[in-house]
N, C-alpha and C positions, 0 to 999 in steps of 0.2 A: 586745384583742392587736394591737400593734405592725402597722405596716404597713413594710417596709426596703425603699429602692432601692439596686439593684444594678450594677456593670458590670465590663464585662468588656473588659481590654487588649487580649486574644487577637485577639476579632471584632467588639470595638466595640458589645456587644448592650448594653441598659438594660434592667431589670425589676425588677418589684418582688413581695417574699415576705414572707406573712404570720408573723410570727415568733409563737411563742408566748409564750417565755421569755428574752430577750436574757442570760441570766446562761449560760445551758447551752446557748445554741445553735447549730450548727456555720456553719463560712462555706458558701452553696450554691454549687456549681459554674454553669458558665456553661449557660443551656438549649439553646447554638446549636450551639459548639464543645465545651462540657465542660473548659475553663478554668478557672484558677482569676478570681474575679473578688472584687471591693474593695466596702464599703460606702461608700452616696454620702449627702453631709448631704438629710436630705429637706426639699423645702418645706412651707409651716405661715402663716397668717396668724391673728391677732389682733385682739379690738376695745383700744382706747385711750378712757381717757376725754377727755383733748382734742381739742379738732376740728382742733388745727394739729401735732398726733404722728402724723399716720396713716403708717404703714409702707409702702413702695413694694411691689408689687403683683409677686407672685411669677409666673414666667414656668413654667407646667405642660408645655410641648412641646419641650422636649428632646428632642436629636435619638434616634431609635430609638423613643420612645415610639408612634409612632405605628404605626396600626394597616392596613392595606392587602391585600385580596385579593390572590393571586398572579396573575399576566397568564394561567396556561392556565386560570382559574376564570372561567367565564361571567358574567356580570351580569345577573341577572333584568329583563326588559324589563315592567317598570313602567311602567301611566300612573296621575297624578293626577288625582283628579275634583277637582270644585269643592268650596270648603270647607262646611262645615256652617253653615247662618244661624246667628246668634248670638241665644240666648233672649230673648224679649219685653220680661224684667224686666231685661237689661244694656242694652238697643238702648234702655227708656225711661229707665234711669240716666245714658247715656250724652247721651242728646237732654235734658237734665234739667240737664247739666253743661256744654250748651254744644259738644260734639264731633263732632256731628253737623251 
């Protein structure tokens, strides 16, 4: 099932919709304002056989794709401790290859 990107001209929201079939799928309404939406071209990547014909990277950071907490939601106070130690087999491999 493909995932299509849609953009609302009214409020500027951009969102993704999982579409069952493209033949009988109706255009969804905007989740924010209920307005009409327009389907966007989705970015994708592909492998090429040549080293010189690599495609340019596609930016997935379009406006409206960022997810943030609302200002009134307090962020939990989380303290991170030290990272766990590496297993001895990894340390041994790193030393053997000259990384330590």
